[in-house]
N, C-alpha and C positions, 0 to 999 in steps of 0.2 A: 937395149934402148927403146925399141919399138914396143916391147912388152910393158915397160914402165910407162910409156906414153899412153898406151891403151888402158892400163889400169887407172891412170890419173883421169882420163876422159870419162871413164865409167864410174869414177869415184870408188874404186875397189882397192883395198890395201892388202899387201902381201902378209902383213902381220895379223890382221884381223880376219882374213879369209882362210887362214890355216885351221884345219880341224884340230882341236885340242881334246885330250882325254877327258877333261872336265866337261866340255860341251857334249861329247859323244855319250858320256855316262848320263847326263841329264836327258838327252834324247831317248836313250834306251829305257830309262826309268819312266818317262812319259808314255812310251809306246808299250810298256809292259814286257819288254824283252829281257832275256837273261843277260846280266852285265858281262861285258867282255873283260878279259884279264888286263890288268894295267901294264903299261910299258915297263921295261926293265930299268929305265932311267928315272931316278927320283925327280929330276927337273922336268922331264916330259910328262910325268904323271900329274904333277901339281901346278904346272904353269897354266895360267889362264889369260888368253889374249885380251879378254875384256878389261883386264887390269893394267894393260900395257899402253903407254902413250907412245904411239908410233912416230910422232913428230910431224906428220903430214897435216897441214891445215885443211886440206880438202877431204880428209877421211871422215866418213859418216859416223864411225864408231869411236872417234877420238875421245879419250878420257879426259 
């Protein structure tokens, strides 16, 4: 409960603050790093939090 309240005050969202493989790969490409291997799960590999509507009206990244 306290964590949820603090997230809301800071306008941080548990859906959009989660590191996704898609975002990590973009950052690795931008930094010129060797790409890390994808997760074993198809869903974890291709899910992109930027495309998800979390349902929070206060979220900064709400789609």
